[in-house]
LOMIVO-415570 format. One record per atom (N, C-alpha, C): x, y, z; atom name; residue number from 1; chain; residue in one letter. Coordinates in Angstrom, 1 decimal, padded with zeros to 4 digits, m for minus. Layout:
N
X;Y;Z;CA;NUM;A;a
...
END
This chain:
153
016.0;048.8;m034.6;N;1;A;x
015.0;047.7;m034.5;CA;1;A;x
015.6;046.5;m033.8;C;1;A;x
016.9;046.2;m034.0;N;2;A;x
017.4;045.0;m033.3;CA;2;A;x
017.4;045.2;m031.8;C;2;A;x
017.6;046.5;m031.3;N;3;A;x
017.6;046.7;m029.9;CA;3;A;x
016.2;046.5;m029.3;C;3;A;x
015.2;047.0;m030.0;N;4;A;x
013.8;046.8;m029.5;CA;4;A;x
013.5;045.3;m029.4;C;4;A;x
013.9;044.6;m030.5;N;5;A;x
013.6;043.1;m030.4;CA;5;A;x
014.3;042.5;m029.3;C;5;A;x
015.6;042.8;m029.0;N;6;A;x
016.4;042.3;m027.9;CA;6;A;x
015.7;042.6;m026.6;C;6;A;x
015.3;043.8;m026.4;N;7;A;x
014.6;044.2;m025.2;CA;7;A;x
013.3;043.4;m025.0;C;7;A;x
012.6;043.2;m026.1;N;8;A;x
011.3;042.5;m026.1;CA;8;A;x
011.6;041.0;m025.7;C;8;A;x
012.6;040.4;m026.2;N;9;A;x
012.9;039.0;m025.9;CA;9;A;x
013.4;038.9;m024.4;C;9;A;x
014.1;039.8;m023.9;N;10;A;x
014.6;039.8;m022.5;CA;10;A;x
013.4;040.0;m021.6;C;10;A;x
012.4;040.7;m021.9;N;11;A;x
011.2;040.9;m021.1;CA;11;A;x
010.4;039.7;m021.1;C;11;A;x
010.2;039.0;m022.2;N;12;A;x
009.3;037.8;m022.3;CA;12;A;x
010.0;036.5;m021.8;C;12;A;x
011.3;036.5;m021.8;N;13;A;x
012.0;035.2;m021.5;CA;13;A;x
011.6;034.7;m020.1;C;13;A;x
011.6;035.5;m019.0;N;14;A;x
011.3;035.0;m017.7;CA;14;A;x
009.8;034.5;m017.6;C;14;A;x
008.9;035.1;m018.4;N;15;A;x
007.5;034.6;m018.4;CA;15;A;x
007.4;033.2;m019.1;C;15;A;x
008.2;033.1;m020.1;N;16;A;x
008.2;031.8;m020.8;CA;16;A;x
008.8;030.7;m019.9;C;16;A;x
009.9;031.0;m019.2;N;17;A;x
010.5;030.0;m018.3;CA;17;A;x
009.5;029.6;m017.2;C;17;A;x
008.8;030.6;m016.6;N;18;A;x
007.9;030.3;m015.5;CA;18;A;x
006.8;029.4;m016.0;C;18;A;x
006.2;029.7;m017.2;N;19;A;x
005.1;028.9;m017.7;CA;19;A;x
005.6;027.4;m017.9;C;19;A;x
006.8;027.2;m018.4;N;20;A;x
007.3;025.9;m018.5;CA;20;A;x
007.4;025.1;m017.2;C;20;A;x
007.8;025.8;m016.2;N;21;A;x
007.9;025.2;m014.9;CA;21;A;x
006.6;024.8;m014.3;C;21;A;x
005.5;025.5;m014.5;N;22;A;x
004.2;025.2;m014.0;CA;22;A;x
003.7;023.9;m014.7;C;22;A;x
003.9;023.7;m015.9;N;23;A;x
003.5;022.5;m016.6;CA;23;A;x
004.2;021.3;m016.1;C;23;A;x
005.5;021.4;m015.8;N;24;A;x
006.3;020.3;m015.4;CA;24;A;x
005.9;019.8;m014.0;C;24;A;x
005.2;020.7;m013.2;N;25;A;x
004.9;020.3;m011.8;CA;25;A;x
003.6;019.5;m011.7;C;25;A;x
002.9;019.3;m012.7;N;26;A;x
001.7;018.5;m012.6;CA;26;A;x
002.0;017.1;m012.4;C;26;A;x
001.2;016.4;m011.6;N;27;A;x
001.4;015.0;m011.3;CA;27;A;x
000.5;014.1;m012.1;C;27;A;x
001.1;013.3;m013.1;N;28;A;x
000.2;012.5;m013.9;CA;28;A;x
m000.3;011.3;m013.3;C;28;A;x
m001.4;010.8;m013.7;N;29;A;x
m001.9;009.5;m013.2;CA;29;A;x
m002.7;009.6;m011.9;C;29;A;x
m003.4;008.5;m011.6;N;30;A;x
m004.2;008.4;m010.4;CA;30;A;x
m003.3;008.6;m009.2;C;30;A;x
m003.8;009.4;m008.3;N;31;A;x
m003.0;009.6;m007.0;CA;31;A;x
m003.4;008.5;m006.0;C;31;A;x
m002.6;007.4;m005.9;N;32;A;x
m002.9;006.3;m005.1;CA;32;A;x
m002.2;006.4;m003.7;C;32;A;x
m001.6;007.6;m003.4;N;33;A;x
m001.0;007.8;m002.1;CA;33;A;x
m002.0;007.6;m001.0;C;33;A;x
m001.5;006.8;000.0;N;34;A;x
m002.4;006.6;001.1;CA;34;A;x
m002.4;005.1;001.5;C;34;A;x
m003.4;004.8;002.4;N;35;A;x
m003.5;003.4;003.0;CA;35;A;x
m004.6;002.7;002.3;C;35;A;x
m004.3;001.4;001.9;N;36;A;x
m005.3;000.6;001.2;CA;36;A;x
m005.4;m000.8;001.8;C;36;A;x
m006.6;m001.4;001.6;N;37;A;x
m006.7;m002.8;001.9;CA;37;A;x
m006.8;m003.5;000.5;C;37;A;x
m006.2;m004.7;000.4;N;38;A;x
m006.3;m005.5;m000.8;CA;38;A;x
m006.9;m006.9;m000.5;C;38;A;x
m007.8;m007.3;m001.4;N;39;A;x
m008.4;m008.6;m001.3;CA;39;A;x
m008.0;m009.3;m002.6;C;39;A;x
m007.3;m010.4;m002.6;N;40;A;x
m006.9;m011.2;m003.7;CA;40;A;x
m007.6;m012.5;m003.7;C;40;A;x
m008.3;m012.9;m004.8;N;41;A;x
m009.1;m014.1;m004.8;CA;41;A;x
m008.7;m014.9;m006.0;C;41;A;x
m008.2;m016.1;m005.8;N;42;A;x
m007.8;m017.0;m006.9;CA;42;A;x
m009.0;m017.3;m007.8;C;42;A;x
m008.7;m017.4;m009.1;N;43;A;x
m009.8;m017.8;m010.0;CA;43;A;x
m010.4;m019.1;m009.6;C;43;A;x
m011.8;m019.1;m009.6;N;44;A;x
m012.5;m020.3;m009.3;CA;44;A;x
m012.9;m020.4;m007.8;C;44;A;x
m012.4;m019.5;m007.0;N;45;A;x
m012.7;m019.4;m005.5;CA;45;A;x
m013.7;m018.4;m005.2;C;45;A;x
m014.4;m018.6;m004.1;N;46;A;x
m015.4;m017.6;m003.7;CA;46;A;x
m014.9;m016.8;m002.5;C;46;A;x
m014.0;m017.4;m001.7;N;47;A;x
m013.4;m016.7;m000.6;CA;47;A;x
m012.1;m016.1;m001.0;C;47;A;x
m011.7;m015.0;m000.3;N;48;A;x
m010.4;m014.4;m000.6;CA;48;A;x
m009.2;m015.4;m000.3;C;48;A;x
m008.2;m015.4;m001.1;N;49;A;x
m007.0;m016.2;m001.0;CA;49;A;x
m006.0;m015.5;m000.1;C;49;A;x
m005.9;m014.2;m000.3;N;50;A;x
m004.9;m013.3;000.4;CA;50;A;x
m005.6;m012.0;000.7;C;50;A;x
m005.3;m011.4;001.8;N;51;A;x
m005.7;m010.1;002.2;CA;51;A;x
m004.5;m009.4;002.9;C;51;A;x
m004.3;m008.1;002.5;N;52;A;x
m003.3;m007.4;003.2;CA;52;A;x
m003.5;m005.9;003.1;C;52;A;x
m002.8;m005.1;003.9;N;53;A;x
m002.9;m003.7;003.9;CA;53;A;x
m001.6;m003.2;003.3;C;53;A;x
m001.7;m002.1;002.5;N;54;A;x
m000.5;m001.5;001.9;CA;54;A;x
m000.6;000.0;002.0;C;54;A;x
000.5;000.7;002.2;N;55;A;x
000.6;002.1;002.2;CA;55;A;x
001.4;002.5;001.0;C;55;A;x
000.8;003.3;000.1;N;56;A;x
001.4;003.7;m001.2;CA;56;A;x
001.9;005.1;m001.1;C;56;A;x
003.0;005.4;m001.8;N;57;A;x
003.5;006.7;m002.1;CA;57;A;x
003.6;006.8;m003.6;C;57;A;x
003.5;008.0;m004.2;N;58;A;x
003.6;008.1;m005.6;CA;58;A;x
004.4;009.4;m005.9;C;58;A;x
005.4;009.2;m006.8;N;59;A;x
006.2;010.3;m007.3;CA;59;A;x
006.1;010.3;m008.8;C;59;A;x
005.5;011.2;m009.3;N;60;A;x
005.1;011.3;m010.7;CA;60;A;x
004.3;010.1;m011.1;C;60;A;x
004.9;009.2;m011.9;N;61;A;x
004.1;008.0;m012.2;CA;61;A;x
004.6;006.7;m011.5;C;61;A;x
005.6;006.9;m010.6;N;62;A;x
006.2;005.7;m009.9;CA;62;A;x
005.5;005.5;m008.5;C;62;A;x
005.1;004.3;m008.3;N;63;A;x
004.4;003.9;m007.0;CA;63;A;x
005.3;003.0;m006.2;C;63;A;x
005.4;003.3;m004.9;N;64;A;x
006.1;002.4;m003.9;CA;64;A;x
005.2;002.1;m002.8;C;64;A;x
005.3;000.9;m002.2;N;65;A;x
004.4;000.6;m001.1;CA;65;A;x
005.1;m000.3;m000.1;C;65;A;x
004.6;m000.2;001.1;N;66;A;x
005.0;m001.0;002.2;CA;66;A;x
003.7;m001.6;002.9;C;66;A;x
003.9;m002.8;003.5;N;67;A;x
002.8;m003.4;004.2;CA;67;A;x
002.4;m002.7;005.4;C;67;A;x
001.1;m002.6;005.7;N;68;A;x
000.6;m002.0;006.9;CA;68;A;x
m000.5;m003.0;007.4;C;68;A;x
m001.1;m002.7;008.6;N;69;A;x
m002.1;m003.6;009.1;CA;69;A;x
m003.3;m003.6;008.2;C;69;A;x
m003.8;m004.8;007.9;N;70;A;x
m005.1;m004.9;007.1;CA;70;A;x
m006.2;m004.6;008.0;C;70;A;x
m007.1;m003.7;007.6;N;71;A;x
m008.2;m003.3;008.5;CA;71;A;x
m009.6;m003.8;008.0;C;71;A;x
m009.6;m004.7;007.0;N;72;A;x
m010.8;m005.2;006.4;CA;72;A;x
m011.5;m006.4;006.9;C;72;A;x
m011.0;m006.9;008.1;N;73;A;x
m011.6;m008.1;008.7;CA;73;A;x
m010.5;m009.2;008.7;C;73;A;x
m010.9;m010.4;008.4;N;74;A;x
m010.0;m011.6;008.5;CA;74;A;x
m008.9;m011.4;007.5;C;74;A;x
m007.7;m011.7;007.9;N;75;A;x
m006.5;m011.8;007.0;CA;75;A;x
m006.3;m013.2;006.7;C;75;A;x
m006.5;m013.5;005.4;N;76;A;x
m006.4;m014.9;004.9;CA;76;A;x
m004.9;m015.2;004.6;C;76;A;x
m004.6;m016.5;004.9;N;77;A;x
m003.2;m016.9;004.7;CA;77;A;x
m003.2;m018.4;004.5;C;77;A;x
m002.7;m018.8;003.4;N;78;A;x
m002.7;m020.2;003.0;CA;78;A;x
m001.4;m020.9;003.4;C;78;A;x
m000.4;m020.2;004.0;N;79;A;x
000.9;m020.8;004.2;CA;79;A;x
001.9;m020.6;003.1;C;79;A;x
001.4;m020.0;002.0;N;80;A;x
002.3;m019.8;000.8;CA;80;A;x
003.2;m018.6;001.0;C;80;A;x
002.7;m017.7;001.9;N;81;A;x
003.4;m016.4;002.1;CA;81;A;x
003.5;m016.1;003.6;C;81;A;x
004.3;m015.1;003.9;N;82;A;x
004.3;m014.6;005.3;CA;82;A;x
004.0;m013.2;005.3;C;82;A;x
003.2;m012.7;006.2;N;83;A;x
002.8;m011.3;006.3;CA;83;A;x
003.8;m010.6;007.2;C;83;A;x
003.9;m009.3;007.0;N;84;A;x
004.7;m008.5;007.9;CA;84;A;x
005.6;m007.5;007.2;C;84;A;x
006.2;m007.8;006.1;N;85;A;x
007.1;m006.9;005.5;CA;85;A;x
007.0;m006.8;003.9;C;85;A;x
005.8;m007.0;003.4;N;86;A;x
005.6;m007.0;002.0;CA;86;A;x
006.0;m005.6;001.5;C;86;A;x
006.4;m005.5;000.2;N;87;A;x
006.7;m004.3;m000.4;CA;87;A;x
006.1;m004.3;m001.8;C;87;A;x
006.0;m003.1;m002.4;N;88;A;x
005.4;m003.0;m003.7;CA;88;A;x
006.1;m001.9;m004.5;C;88;A;x
006.3;m002.2;m005.8;N;89;A;x
006.8;m001.2;m006.7;CA;89;A;x
005.9;m001.2;m008.0;C;89;A;x
005.8;m000.1;m008.6;N;90;A;x
005.0;m000.1;m009.8;CA;90;A;x
004.8;001.3;m010.4;C;90;A;x
003.8;001.5;m011.2;N;91;A;x
003.6;002.8;m011.8;CA;91;A;x
002.2;003.0;m012.3;C;91;A;x
001.9;004.2;m012.7;N;92;A;x
000.6;004.5;m013.4;CA;92;A;x
001.0;004.8;m014.9;C;92;A;x
000.1;004.7;m015.7;N;93;A;x
000.3;005.1;m017.1;CA;93;A;x
000.1;006.5;m017.4;C;93;A;x
000.0;007.4;m016.4;N;94;A;x
m000.3;008.8;m016.5;CA;94;A;x
m001.8;009.0;m016.5;C;94;A;x
m002.6;007.9;m016.3;N;95;A;x
m004.0;007.9;m016.2;CA;95;A;x
m004.5;007.0;m015.1;C;95;A;x
m005.5;006.2;m015.3;N;96;A;x
m006.1;005.4;m014.2;CA;96;A;x
m005.5;004.0;m014.1;C;96;A;x
m004.6;003.5;m015.1;N;97;A;x
m004.1;002.2;m015.1;CA;97;A;x
m002.9;002.1;m014.1;C;97;A;x
m003.0;001.1;m013.2;N;98;A;x
m002.0;000.9;m012.1;CA;98;A;x
m001.4;m000.5;m012.4;C;98;A;x
m000.1;m000.6;m012.4;N;99;A;x
000.6;m001.9;m012.4;CA;99;A;x
001.6;m001.9;m011.2;C;99;A;x
001.6;m003.1;m010.5;N;100;A;x
002.4;m003.3;m009.3;CA;100;A;x
003.0;m004.7;m009.3;C;100;A;x
004.1;m004.8;m008.6;N;101;A;x
004.7;m006.1;m008.2;CA;101;A;x
004.8;m006.0;m006.7;C;101;A;x
004.0;m006.8;m006.1;N;102;A;x
003.9;m006.9;m004.6;CA;102;A;x
004.7;m008.2;m004.2;C;102;A;x
005.7;m008.0;m003.3;N;103;A;x
006.6;m009.1;m003.0;CA;103;A;x
006.6;m009.3;m001.5;C;103;A;x
006.7;m010.6;m001.1;N;104;A;x
006.9;m011.1;000.2;CA;104;A;x
008.4;m011.4;000.3;C;104;A;x
009.2;m010.5;001.0;N;105;A;x
010.6;m010.7;000.9;CA;105;A;x
011.1;m011.9;001.7;C;105;A;x
010.3;m012.5;002.6;N;106;A;x
010.8;m013.6;003.3;CA;106;A;x
010.8;m014.9;002.5;C;106;A;x
009.9;m014.9;001.5;N;107;A;x
009.9;m016.1;000.6;CA;107;A;x
010.3;m015.8;m000.9;C;107;A;x
010.4;m014.5;m001.2;N;108;A;x
010.6;m014.1;m002.6;CA;108;A;x
009.4;m014.4;m003.5;C;108;A;x
008.2;m014.7;m002.9;N;109;A;x
007.0;m014.9;m003.7;CA;109;A;x
006.5;m013.5;m004.1;C;109;A;x
005.8;m013.4;m005.2;N;110;A;x
005.4;m012.1;m005.7;CA;110;A;x
004.0;m012.2;m006.4;C;110;A;x
003.3;m011.1;m006.4;N;111;A;x
002.1;m010.9;m007.1;CA;111;A;x
002.2;m009.8;m008.1;C;111;A;x
002.0;m010.1;m009.4;N;112;A;x
002.1;m009.1;m010.4;CA;112;A;x
000.6;m008.6;m010.7;C;112;A;x
000.4;m007.4;m010.5;N;113;A;x
m001.0;m006.8;m010.5;CA;113;A;x
m001.2;m005.8;m011.5;C;113;A;x
m002.3;m005.9;m012.2;N;114;A;x
m002.7;m004.8;m013.2;CA;114;A;x
m004.1;m004.5;m012.9;C;114;A;x
m004.4;m003.2;m012.8;N;115;A;x
m005.8;m002.8;m012.5;CA;115;A;x
m006.0;m001.3;m012.9;C;115;A;x
m007.2;m000.9;m012.7;N;116;A;x
m007.6;000.5;m013.0;CA;116;A;x
m008.3;001.1;m011.8;C;116;A;x
m007.9;002.3;m011.5;N;117;A;x
m008.5;003.1;m010.4;CA;117;A;x
m009.9;003.7;m010.9;C;117;A;x
m010.8;003.7;m010.0;N;118;A;x
m012.1;004.3;m010.3;CA;118;A;x
m011.9;005.9;m010.4;C;118;A;x
m012.9;006.6;m010.8;N;119;A;x
m012.8;008.0;m011.0;CA;119;A;x
m012.5;008.8;m009.8;C;119;A;x
m012.8;008.3;m008.6;N;120;A;x
m012.5;009.0;m007.3;CA;120;A;x
m011.3;008.5;m006.7;C;120;A;x
m010.6;007.5;m007.3;N;121;A;x
m009.4;006.8;m006.7;CA;121;A;x
m009.7;006.3;m005.3;C;121;A;x
m010.8;005.7;m005.1;N;122;A;x
m011.1;005.1;m003.8;CA;122;A;x
m011.1;003.5;m004.0;C;122;A;x
m011.0;003.0;m005.2;N;123;A;x
m011.0;001.6;m005.4;CA;123;A;x
m010.2;001.3;m006.7;C;123;A;x
m009.4;000.2;m006.6;N;124;A;x
m008.6;m000.2;m007.8;CA;124;A;x
m009.1;m001.7;m008.0;C;124;A;x
m009.6;m002.0;m009.2;N;125;A;x
m010.0;m003.3;m009.6;CA;125;A;x
m009.1;m003.9;m010.6;C;125;A;x
m008.7;m005.1;m010.5;N;126;A;x
m007.8;m005.7;m011.5;CA;126;A;x
m007.6;m007.2;m011.4;C;126;A;x
m006.5;m007.6;m011.9;N;127;A;x
m006.1;m009.1;m011.9;CA;127;A;x
m004.7;m009.2;m011.4;C;127;A;x
m004.4;m010.4;m011.0;N;128;A;x
m003.0;m010.7;m010.5;CA;128;A;x
m002.6;m012.1;m011.0;C;128;A;x
m001.3;m012.2;m011.1;N;129;A;x
m000.6;m013.5;m011.3;CA;129;A;x
000.3;m013.7;m010.1;C;129;A;x
000.2;m014.8;m009.4;N;130;A;x
001.1;m015.1;m008.3;CA;130;A;x
002.1;m016.1;m008.6;C;130;A;x
003.4;m015.8;m008.2;N;131;A;x
004.5;m016.7;m008.4;CA;131;A;x
005.1;m017.0;m007.0;C;131;A;x
005.1;m018.3;m006.6;N;132;A;x
005.5;m018.6;m005.3;CA;132;A;x
006.9;m019.3;m005.3;C;132;A;x
007.6;m019.1;m004.2;N;133;A;x
008.8;m019.7;m003.8;CA;133;A;x
008.6;m020.6;m002.5;C;133;A;x
009.5;m021.5;m002.2;N;134;A;x
009.3;m022.2;m001.0;CA;134;A;x
009.2;m021.3;000.3;C;134;A;x
008.4;m021.8;001.2;N;135;A;x
008.2;m021.0;002.5;CA;135;A;x
008.8;m021.8;003.6;C;135;A;x
010.0;m021.5;004.0;N;136;A;x
010.7;m022.3;005.0;CA;136;A;x
010.9;m023.7;004.5;C;136;A;x
010.4;m024.7;005.3;N;137;A;x
010.5;m026.1;004.8;CA;137;A;x
009.4;m026.6;003.9;C;137;A;x
008.4;m025.7;003.7;N;138;A;x
007.3;m026.1;002.8;CA;138;A;x
007.7;m025.8;001.4;C;138;A;x
007.3;m026.7;000.5;N;139;A;x
007.6;m026.5;m000.9;CA;139;A;x
006.8;m025.3;m001.5;C;139;A;x
007.2;m024.8;m002.6;N;140;A;x
006.4;m023.7;m003.2;CA;140;A;x
005.0;m024.1;m003.5;C;140;A;x
004.1;m023.2;m003.3;N;141;A;x
002.7;m023.4;m003.7;CA;141;A;x
002.6;m023.2;m005.2;C;141;A;x
001.6;m023.8;m005.8;N;142;A;x
001.4;m023.7;m007.2;CA;142;A;x
001.1;m022.2;m007.6;C;142;A;x
001.7;m021.7;m008.7;N;143;A;x
001.4;m020.4;m009.2;CA;143;A;x
m000.1;m020.3;m009.4;C;143;A;x
m000.7;m019.1;m009.3;N;144;A;x
m002.1;m018.9;m009.5;CA;144;A;x
m002.4;m017.5;m010.1;C;144;A;x
m003.7;m017.4;m010.5;N;145;A;x
m004.2;m016.1;m011.1;CA;145;A;x
m005.5;m015.8;m010.4;C;145;A;x
m005.9;m014.5;m010.5;N;146;A;x
m007.2;m014.2;m009.9;CA;146;A;x
m007.5;m012.7;m010.0;C;146;A;x
m008.5;m012.3;m009.2;N;147;A;x
m008.9;m010.9;m009.2;CA;147;A;x
m008.4;m010.2;m007.9;C;147;A;x
m008.2;m008.9;m008.0;N;148;A;x
m007.8;m008.1;m006.9;CA;148;A;x
m008.7;m006.9;m006.8;C;148;A;x
m009.0;m006.5;m005.5;N;149;A;x
m009.7;m005.3;m005.3;CA;149;A;x
m009.0;m004.6;m004.2;C;149;A;x
m008.5;m003.3;m004.5;N;150;A;x
m007.9;m002.5;m003.4;CA;150;A;x
m009.0;m001.4;m003.1;C;150;A;x
m009.2;m001.2;m001.8;N;151;A;x
m010.1;m000.1;m001.3;CA;151;A;x
m009.3;000.7;m000.3;C;151;A;x
m009.6;002.0;m000.3;N;152;A;x
m008.9;002.9;000.7;CA;152;A;x
m009.4;002.5;002.1;C;152;A;x
m008.4;002.6;003.0;N;153;A;x
m008.7;002.3;004.4;CA;153;A;x
m009.4;003.6;005.0;C;153;A;x
END
């Protein structure tokens, strides 16, 4: 009886290992991989405060991004930041919630963003908090909060 059980275990073991591997290969969370336009509008304003393009990659729940050309029209700039080399790091919660920190490396200014992707992952709506550092000889702009909308390019 022990030999039959041992043979049974040896036959089923490879199938058990294969099924574990297939579950581990699923990618949790909204797939934000691709090119996006972002419009950030300070609270109380009707016109965008900042606009930029970002290209995101996603590995499991980790998101990384680099700035690309904004294709949504006018690129707004108040002098608080410099465009050209922005980066982003963040994650998903395994669902539709997206959190990001987008940074202008030339000034060390940053935008902390929290939002949710729609069901087709063509738009992310959320809020941001901006923290500014001096820009060259200009003093730091006042920190601000507002809304953000990302749309796929």
